[in-house]
PLY file of the C-alpha trace (Angstrom):
ply
format ascii 1.0
element vertex 153
property float x
property float y
property float z
element edge 152
property int vertex1
property int vertex2
end_header
91.24 28.94 96.64
92.88 32.33 97.30
91.67 33.64 93.91
88.01 32.94 94.75
88.31 34.93 98.00
89.12 38.10 96.04
85.80 37.99 94.15
83.01 39.95 95.81
79.39 39.19 94.93
77.76 42.61 94.56
74.52 44.33 93.62
73.87 47.28 91.35
71.09 49.36 92.91
69.61 51.68 90.27
69.13 55.31 91.25
68.28 58.17 88.91
70.90 58.48 86.21
73.21 55.80 87.60
73.58 52.77 89.85
75.28 52.38 93.18
77.21 49.19 93.84
77.32 47.41 97.17
78.54 43.99 98.27
75.64 41.54 98.58
76.26 41.30 102.32
75.48 45.03 102.67
71.96 44.55 101.33
69.66 42.79 103.77
66.70 42.61 101.40
64.96 44.24 98.45
61.27 44.82 99.19
58.32 46.17 97.26
57.76 49.87 97.60
55.46 51.09 100.33
55.05 54.76 101.08
57.12 55.81 104.10
55.33 57.38 107.07
56.50 61.03 107.01
58.43 62.43 109.98
57.76 66.06 110.95
60.58 68.58 110.53
62.87 66.16 108.70
65.14 67.05 105.75
63.66 66.58 102.27
65.91 63.56 101.58
64.54 61.78 104.68
61.31 60.38 103.23
60.01 58.86 106.46
59.90 55.45 108.11
58.61 52.01 107.18
58.14 48.87 109.24
60.30 45.95 108.13
60.40 42.67 110.06
59.30 44.41 113.23
61.93 47.16 112.91
61.30 50.82 112.08
63.55 51.80 109.18
64.42 55.31 108.03
63.92 55.62 104.26
66.05 58.02 102.25
66.19 59.37 98.74
69.75 58.82 97.57
69.19 61.45 94.88
68.07 64.21 97.25
70.81 63.43 99.77
73.28 63.62 96.87
71.91 67.08 95.95
70.18 65.85 92.79
66.50 66.31 91.85
63.97 63.68 92.85
62.59 61.81 89.83
58.89 62.17 89.10
58.32 58.58 87.99
57.37 55.95 90.53
57.63 53.13 88.00
59.70 50.12 89.14
60.39 51.69 92.54
61.62 49.33 95.24
63.21 49.66 98.65
66.69 48.32 99.42
67.27 47.56 103.10
70.91 48.28 103.88
72.98 46.87 106.77
74.91 49.65 108.48
78.67 49.59 108.97
79.39 52.67 111.05
80.33 53.19 114.67
76.67 53.72 115.61
75.53 50.39 114.18
73.67 49.51 117.38
71.76 52.79 117.21
71.01 52.40 113.48
71.37 48.76 112.39
69.56 49.27 109.06
68.29 51.99 106.76
66.48 51.92 103.43
67.15 53.49 100.05
64.58 53.97 97.31
65.77 52.27 94.11
64.56 53.16 90.62
64.54 49.78 88.93
65.40 46.17 89.36
68.74 45.57 91.11
71.17 43.31 89.28
73.97 41.10 90.48
77.61 41.24 89.47
80.89 39.81 90.65
83.72 42.21 91.35
87.42 41.43 91.55
90.48 43.66 91.49
90.91 43.22 87.73
87.31 44.14 86.84
87.10 47.45 88.74
88.78 50.70 87.69
88.41 54.12 89.34
87.22 56.89 87.02
89.13 60.13 87.31
86.66 62.91 86.57
86.80 66.66 86.50
83.23 67.04 87.70
82.48 67.39 91.39
81.23 64.33 93.23
78.06 64.46 95.27
78.37 64.14 99.05
77.13 60.53 99.02
79.64 59.40 96.38
82.85 57.82 97.61
84.02 57.23 94.04
82.88 56.48 90.51
84.20 53.28 89.01
83.90 51.11 85.94
83.09 47.47 86.57
83.24 45.31 83.46
82.35 48.36 81.35
79.52 49.67 83.58
79.97 53.06 85.23
78.68 52.89 88.82
79.05 54.71 92.11
80.52 53.35 95.31
78.47 55.19 97.94
79.84 56.69 101.12
77.75 54.62 103.53
79.28 56.16 106.65
78.30 59.64 105.45
74.76 58.44 104.71
74.47 56.76 108.12
75.76 59.87 109.92
73.27 62.08 108.06
70.40 59.78 109.05
71.48 59.72 112.70
71.82 63.53 112.77
68.34 63.95 111.28
66.58 61.81 113.90
0 1
1 2
2 3
3 4
4 5
5 6
6 7
7 8
8 9
9 10
10 11
11 12
12 13
13 14
14 15
15 16
16 17
17 18
18 19
19 20
20 21
21 22
22 23
23 24
24 25
25 26
26 27
27 28
28 29
29 30
30 31
31 32
32 33
33 34
34 35
35 36
36 37
37 38
38 39
39 40
40 41
41 42
42 43
43 44
44 45
45 46
46 47
47 48
48 49
49 50
50 51
51 52
52 53
53 54
54 55
55 56
56 57
57 58
58 59
59 60
60 61
61 62
62 63
63 64
64 65
65 66
66 67
67 68
68 69
69 70
70 71
71 72
72 73
73 74
74 75
75 76
76 77
77 78
78 79
79 80
80 81
81 82
82 83
83 84
84 85
85 86
86 87
87 88
88 89
89 90
90 91
91 92
92 93
93 94
94 95
95 96
96 97
97 98
98 99
99 100
100 101
101 102
102 103
103 104
104 105
105 106
106 107
107 108
108 109
109 110
110 111
111 112
112 113
113 114
114 115
115 116
116 117
117 118
118 119
119 120
120 121
121 122
122 123
123 124
124 125
125 126
126 127
127 128
128 129
129 130
130 131
131 132
132 133
133 134
134 135
135 136
136 137
137 138
138 139
139 140
140 141
141 142
142 143
143 144
144 145
145 146
146 147
147 148
148 149
149 150
150 151
151 152
């Protein structure tokens, strides 16, 4: 029984050039893309807002917030609704990230995940790069992302 508790069901969310990995419980829903309603005087990474289940959600570009170029293709674009974890959860219970493909599921345990030590600089949204069962993915810094969204509103 104890062994099964150490396995975390997770999702790979594809972003340009990589995937971010989050526990399933962090992702409220994956929805079809709909263009966000722009917000005046917002940073370029803040794409606007969408309505989801009666809630207004801020939509971000992970790539732009991570100081990477925005991809030109809109093929297979979806929106991942993310549950927040930070201190201001009541102020911002959810936000949305644009994904660049179909998310996939994986199971993560302590033996299947290894941190990658790299010489290259990490982007501000990257907590760490890891290998999970041979796949290189990013564990995002959700608290940083949430704080950036709150500061931009």
